[in-house]
ROVEXSE-747733 format. One line per 4 residues: number of its first residue (from 1); their letters; for each residue x negated, y negated, z negated of C-alpha. Coordinates in pm, 1 decimal. Each point is the difference from the previous one (the first is absolute). Example, Ala and Ser with C-alpha at 12.3 -4.5 7.8 and 13.67 -1.06 7.14 Angstrom:
# ROVEXSE-747733
1) as) -1230.0 450.0 -780.0 | -137.0 -344.0 66.0
***
This chain:
# ROVEXSE-747733
1) mide) -10820.5 -8898.0 -11542.4 | -62.1 375.3 4.6 | -107.9 113.1 -349.2 | -195.4 301.6 122.9
5) leid) -194.2 -196.8 262.6 | -335.1 -143.7 -106.1 | -160.8 -196.3 280.5 | -285.1 -250.6 11.6
9) eaha) -36.7 -311.4 216.5 | -210.6 168.3 271.9 | 251.4 281.4 53.0 | 291.6 -246.5 -16.9
13) eavi) -163.5 -197.5 281.4 | -41.2 321.2 201.3 | 370.0 84.0 -45.2 | 111.6 -351.6 102.3
17) ekai) -228.0 -8.9 306.5 | 133.8 336.6 115.6 | 362.0 -114.6 -58.5 | -65.5 -311.9 209.5
21) efdv) -152.1 219.6 272.3 | 311.9 224.0 -2.6 | 223.9 -310.7 10.9 | 180.3 85.4 -326.1
25) ysee) -138.1 -298.7 -196.3 | 60.4 -341.8 155.2 | -178.7 -221.4 -253.8 | -364.9 -105.9 -1.8
29) mpdt) -255.7 152.4 -238.3 | 68.0 -137.1 -352.1 | -270.3 -215.5 -160.9 | -20.2 134.7 -355.7
33) ekdk) -72.3 350.5 -128.6 | 333.9 8.0 -184.3 | 199.3 -90.1 310.6 | -189.5 256.0 210.3
37) ieaa) 75.5 281.1 -246.9 | 368.3 -100.1 -25.0 | 27.9 -5.5 380.3 | -164.5 344.0 21.8
41) heii) 246.0 140.0 -256.5 | 291.0 -139.6 201.8 | -132.5 153.5 324.3 | -56.8 340.7 -162.7
45) afsl) 348.9 -4.2 -159.4 | 159.3 -85.8 334.4 | -198.4 278.1 172.7 | 98.2 262.9 -256.8
49) dsyi) 365.8 -106.2 18.2 | -2.9 33.1 379.5 | -170.1 339.8 -7.3 | 200.0 158.7 -283.1
53) ddev) 345.5 -162.9 14.2 | 23.9 -89.5 369.0 | -192.5 309.2 120.9 | -233.7 -200.0 224.6
57) rets) -250.1 283.3 40.9 | -271.0 116.3 236.3 | 192.1 325.1 63.2 | 299.0 -181.5 155.3
61) ndeg) 109.1 95.4 351.9 | 31.1 -369.9 81.0 | -334.6 -130.3 127.8 | 35.1 -344.9 -157.4
65) taea) 105.7 139.0 -338.7 | -283.3 255.9 5.1 | -253.9 -275.3 72.2 | 136.7 -212.7 -285.1
69) gaqi) -20.3 302.1 -234.5 | -367.1 55.0 89.5 | -70.6 -368.4 -68.1 | 162.9 29.0 -343.6
73) leli) -229.7 290.1 -91.9 | -304.3 -200.7 111.9 | 115.9 -304.4 -198.9 | 63.3 176.2 -329.1
77) glag) -320.7 201.5 44.3 | -196.8 -323.1 -40.8 | 150.5 -21.9 -350.4 | -93.5 360.1 -84.1
81) islk) 356.7 127.2 39.1 | 98.9 322.8 173.2 | 339.7 165.0 48.7 | 102.8 364.1 -24.8
85) vakk) 325.8 101.0 169.3 | 166.8 319.2 -121.2 | 82.7 253.8 272.1 | 339.2 68.7 -157.4
89) ggav) 223.0 -298.7 -64.1 | -254.5 -251.9 127.8 | -73.2 -150.7 -344.1 | -302.3 -232.9 3.6
93) diiy) -261.6 -8.2 -277.2 | -215.5 -313.5 -32.1 | -360.8 71.8 -97.9 | -204.7 -291.9 -131.8
97) gdlp) -366.9 86.4 49.4 | -331.5 -184.8 -8.1 | -47.6 -305.0 218.4 | -183.6 87.5 323.7
101) didd) -344.1 -135.6 87.8 | 46.7 -297.0 233.7 | -347.3 -153.3 -39.0 | -185.2 48.2 329.9
105) sddd) -290.9 -224.4 -93.1 | -233.7 301.8 -28.7 | 71.1 100.1 360.4 | -64.5 -356.6 112.7
109) deee) -331.1 -0.6 -185.7 | -101.5 325.7 168.1 | 86.1 -141.3 343.7 | -202.1 -312.2 -73.2
113) dden) -292.4 217.1 -114.7 | 14.3 197.5 326.5 | 2.0 -319.5 204.2 | -298.5 -141.5 -189.7
117) vdls) -219.4 309.8 31.9 | -350.2 -72.1 133.3 | -74.7 286.0 241.0 | -372.4 -60.7 -33.1
121) dldr) 20.6 107.7 -365.3 | 146.4 341.4 92.3 | -210.2 304.8 81.4 | 106.4 265.0 252.8
125) kglk) 218.1 179.6 -254.5 | 164.6 -328.4 -105.7 | 65.2 -94.6 362.4 | 175.3 332.5 65.2
129) ayik) 211.0 -51.7 -313.0 | 92.2 -350.4 120.7 | 111.7 137.6 336.2 | 216.9 263.8 -171.4
133) dnel) 155.3 -238.9 -253.1 | 93.2 -252.7 269.8 | 114.4 269.2 247.4 | -222.0 -133.8 277.3
137) dikv) -11.8 188.8 329.2 | -377.0 60.3 -7.1 | -178.2 330.7 51.4 | -346.9 0.9 -161.6
141) ttkm) -257.8 216.5 177.3 | -350.9 103.7 -101.8 | -143.0 -217.3 279.1 | 148.0 -317.0 -152.7
145) sddd) -219.0 -207.2 -227.5 | 138.7 -180.9 -304.0 | -1.7 -326.9 197.4 | 192.4 170.8 283.1
149) irda) 264.0 104.2 -253.3 | 19.8 -355.7 -139.3 | 42.9 -140.1 351.6 | 276.7 251.7 73.1
153) itea) 179.9 -95.2 -324.1 | -25.1 -371.8 81.4 | 134.9 55.4 353.5 | 290.0 219.4 -118.4
157) teee) 92.4 -250.6 -272.1 | 5.5 -291.2 245.4 | 223.6 198.1 239.5 | 250.8 67.6 -279.4
161) edee) 6.8 -368.1 -95.3 | 61.7 -98.7 363.6 | 289.4 248.1 23.8 | 156.4 -139.5 -318.9
165) eede) -24.4 -354.8 136.4 | 163.5 108.6 326.8 | 283.2 166.7 -192.0 | 57.7 -319.8 -195.8
169) edgf) 2.5 -206.8 318.6 | 243.6 239.5 172.1 | 250.8 -5.7 -290.8 | 312.2 -207.2 62.4
173) dpes) 60.9 -290.8 -236.3 | 358.3 -138.8 7.1 | -131.8 -319.1 -160.0 | -158.3 -80.4 338.3
177) iieg) 354.5 -35.8 141.0 | 208.1 -114.8 -298.6 | -190.2 -188.5 -269.0 | 95.4 122.9 -348.4
181) fdgm) 161.3 320.4 133.1 | -108.3 215.2 -296.4 | 194.9 -217.5 -244.5 | 310.0 -40.9 215.8
185) svkd) 343.5 140.8 -81.6 | 205.2 183.9 262.4 | 209.2 -315.6 50.8 | -312.5 -210.5 67.3
189) viaa) -138.5 249.6 253.9 | 332.5 14.1 186.8 | 10.5 -381.5 3.5 | -345.0 2.0 163.2
193) fdsg) 124.0 251.2 258.7 | 306.6 -214.2 71.5 | -200.3 -322.8 30.0 | -92.7 74.0 362.1
197) elde) -366.4 -81.4 -66.9 | -112.7 364.6 28.4 | -8.8 196.4 322.6 | 122.3 357.6 37.5
201) ddia) -352.5 148.9 -31.9 | -63.3 -182.3 -329.7 | 329.4 118.8 -148.6 | -58.3 357.3 121.0
205) aike) -348.9 -1.3 -158.3 | 135.5 -121.9 -334.2 | 280.1 260.9 0.6 | -254.7 273.4 79.5
209) yeen) -219.3 -120.9 -287.8 | 300.8 -5.6 -235.3 | 85.5 358.7 98.1 | -352.2 148.1 -28.0
213) egkk) -181.8 -209.8 -260.0 | 251.5 -240.9 -152.4 | 294.7 35.2 -238.2 | 234.1 164.9 256.1
217) rkgv) 275.1 -254.3 -68.3 | 315.1 87.5 195.3 | 92.2 -361.2 71.9 | -331.5 -58.8 178.6
221) lnwe) -5.9 332.7 184.9 | 361.5 -24.8 120.4 | -13.9 -362.3 119.0 | 109.6 -52.6 359.3
225) paed) 30.6 -325.5 199.9 | 348.4 -154.0 13.1 | 192.3 135.8 300.9 | 238.1 -298.1 14.3
229) eeed) -271.6 -236.2 126.0 | -90.3 239.7 280.9 | 366.8 29.7 98.0 | 32.3 -380.7 10.0
233) eede) -301.9 -22.4 232.5 | 152.5 262.9 230.1 | 328.7 -193.5 6.6 | -182.0 -320.1 95.3
237) eeee) -179.7 176.7 285.7 | 332.3 136.9 128.9 | 153.1 -349.4 -11.9 | -290.3 -141.4 201.7
241) edgd) 34.7 276.5 259.7 | 375.2 -54.1 30.5 | -52.6 -376.9 57.9 | 322.1 -95.7 -177.9
245) dndd) 64.0 -371.7 68.6 | 317.1 -26.9 -208.0 | -92.6 -247.0 -278.5 | 312.1 73.6 -207.3
249) daee) -69.9 374.1 -4.9 | -364.6 -66.5 -82.2 | 96.2 -216.9 -298.1 | 239.5 266.0 -128.7
253) eede) -271.1 264.6 27.0 | -244.8 -222.6 -189.1 | 257.1 -53.3 -276.1 | 56.7 375.2 -28.0
257) eedd) -373.3 63.5 -17.6 | -34.8 -259.5 -278.5 | 285.4 164.5 -193.5 | -165.3 340.0 42.1
261) eeee) -333.8 -137.0 -122.8 | 169.3 -155.7 -305.8 | 167.6 331.4 -80.9 | -332.5 181.6 42.2
265) dedg) -170.6 -248.3 -234.3 | 273.9 48.6 -259.3 | -31.2 377.3 25.8 | -377.0 -15.5 -22.5
269) deel) 19.4 -211.4 -315.7 | 194.5 268.2 -182.0 | -224.4 171.3 -249.9 | 66.4 239.5 -277.5
273) sepy) -12.2 -186.5 -330.1 | -93.9 154.1 -331.8 | 293.9 122.6 -211.8 | -148.1 -209.1 -280.6
277) egyl) -317.9 -201.5 -51.2 | -303.4 220.5 -56.1 | 168.9 315.0 132.6 | -277.1 97.9 243.7
281) tstq) -277.3 -43.1 -257.5 | 187.2 190.9 -272.0 | -87.3 359.9 -83.8 | 245.0 275.8 85.1
285) kdik) 60.8 49.9 -370.4 | 92.3 -368.2 -52.8 | 233.6 -3.4 304.2 | 185.6 306.5 -123.8
289) sviq) 30.7 -149.1 -348.6 | 144.1 -333.0 123.9 | 252.8 157.9 237.4 | 111.3 259.6 -255.8
293) eyad) 49.7 -274.6 -259.9 | 244.3 -191.4 225.1 | 171.2 317.2 122.4 | 76.2 103.7 -360.5
297) lped) 173.9 -329.2 -93.9 | 377.2 18.9 -77.7 | 231.0 -15.1 303.2 | 148.3 -334.6 -109.9
301) dddr) -346.1 -161.9 -24.5 | -59.1 -245.2 287.4 | -372.6 90.7 7.4 | 65.0 371.4 55.1
305) ltle) -163.9 146.4 311.4 | 255.3 40.5 280.9 | 6.2 264.3 271.0 | -67.8 -264.9 264.5
309) qaeg) -305.6 -126.9 -190.9 | -136.4 353.4 -49.1 | 42.5 78.1 370.2 | -180.5 -324.3 86.2
313) ilyf) -297.9 87.0 -221.8 | -13.4 350.3 152.2 | 1.0 -147.7 352.5 | -283.6 -239.6 -93.9
317) eenh) -209.7 281.0 -151.7 | 46.6 224.8 304.1 | -71.6 -267.3 262.3 | -251.7 -250.6 -142.4
321) eeaq) -350.1 86.4 117.9 | -155.3 -77.3 -340.6 | 252.2 215.1 -189.0 | 108.9 347.8 121.8
325) ragv) -89.6 175.0 -329.1 | 136.7 353.2 -6.0 | 68.3 -0.2 -373.4 | 195.7 -327.4 4.7
329) vkfl) 203.4 105.2 306.2 | 97.6 327.0 -168.5 | 101.2 -183.9 -319.7 | 204.4 -263.5 187.6
333) kgvv) 188.5 264.6 198.9 | 105.4 155.0 -330.5 | 121.8 -338.3 -131.8 | 197.8 -69.6 321.0
337) eklr) 162.6 343.3 -9.5 | 101.9 -45.9 -364.6 | 152.1 -345.0 67.4 | 192.4 137.4 298.1
341) eeeg) 147.2 273.4 -217.9 | 101.9 -254.2 -264.7 | 160.5 -227.5 262.6 | 197.1 293.1 141.3
345) adee) 129.2 88.5 -347.7 | 112.0 -362.8 -57.5 | 201.0 2.9 323.7 | 183.1 315.1 -108.9
349) ddee) 86.5 -161.5 -335.3 | 142.7 -307.3 180.6 | 256.6 203.8 197.9 | 361.8 -58.8 -112.4
353) pegd) 150.2 292.4 -193.8 | 294.2 185.8 148.4 | 352.4 -56.7 -132.3 | 95.7 152.9 -332.7
357) gegf) 343.7 130.7 125.5 | 214.8 -216.5 -232.0 | 190.7 -151.1 302.1 | 234.2 -303.3 -12.1
361) tlti) 363.6 -83.7 -77.5 | 255.9 -58.1 281.3 | 311.1 -203.7 -100.1 | 313.4 24.2 221.3
365) vvgs) 213.3 -315.9 25.3 | 320.5 -42.5 214.0 | 122.0 -358.1 23.0 | -59.7 -136.9 -346.9
369) eelg) 63.7 333.1 -173.4 | -292.8 216.3 -115.5 | 94.8 364.6 57.7 | -300.4 157.9 -166.0
373) sivi) -373.0 71.8 30.9 | -229.9 295.4 69.0 | -371.6 71.8 -57.0 | -179.1 77.0 328.1
377) tedt) -316.2 217.7 -11.0 | -197.3 181.7 269.2 | 213.5 308.1 -62.1 | 335.0 -186.9 37.5
381) tlti) 215.6 64.5 308.8 | 241.3 -285.5 76.7 | 285.7 66.5 244.9 | 216.5 -290.8 132.1
385) g) 320.4 97.0 193.5
***
């Protein structure tokens, strides 16, 4: 919990809803006021950590990072927090201000009042004011009576309502193609694409919706039909055209195709698995803490983080579509580099030391008689003649 942050249930709900919209909070809305406030504190802490420590900011040259930085500012703004970045040194000051006004019930009441206005109760001046307030395209002339003005208002209002209905009808709804699309994960959408139940136009429409109005998930946007199936169909057509009557060759080709399909299935089943349970749902701060804890264990501890394990976690973070967090990647690269340096130092220590120059003793024996001995070193020259 952040000591300086005072937030009520309504603003906590606003923070959580915005975090869900930005796809940075994967849980459902908590039930109790206490749980909502705790969740909001966690989201705000994560956002501040990303902005300050990981430099995920709206001024970044990277488009994705800049977008994430702008979302952070919008999120923390719902809790009355603003940030001031120093021009020199880039230090960030956190300013805890008053909670913003998020109650739009007054605006709704005003809209309802406008809709329920009885034009017959308005005089000429009131009718003109109504036209101005509702931005209706009506020009009142001196020749128009009050009833003429009322008729013009009614006609203009009905035209606007018809246009709104047409806009709603023209809008594309992915639920009309895939039931439950809005609640689907990337994996579920891709499974629907791969099922073969959707035609090319349906898939293209969903990808266009995802790009323009949806969550812009890379896995959905980058999906392409499997090329292997198309190649198999082309091979079958070539075999039919060739009219190969050799049954033995045909059986061998079928066996090879089955082996290829089995290999493709095995390759397709390979998925990146989490380095540890709960990794993807953990905050950047928690991930760094866990990895640092195991990296700092003594070298003779079996639980100490190895270079191979660190490289595996880095690969997962860089390549899993639900990970790819700039701050975690930067941290992991530092851990990998440190472990590589330590491993290189250990290899140098394991090298055998060079000789100390003490040499060895050579004893000369002729028959059974020992004639003498001499100490041989690297500086000794021995001549036999």
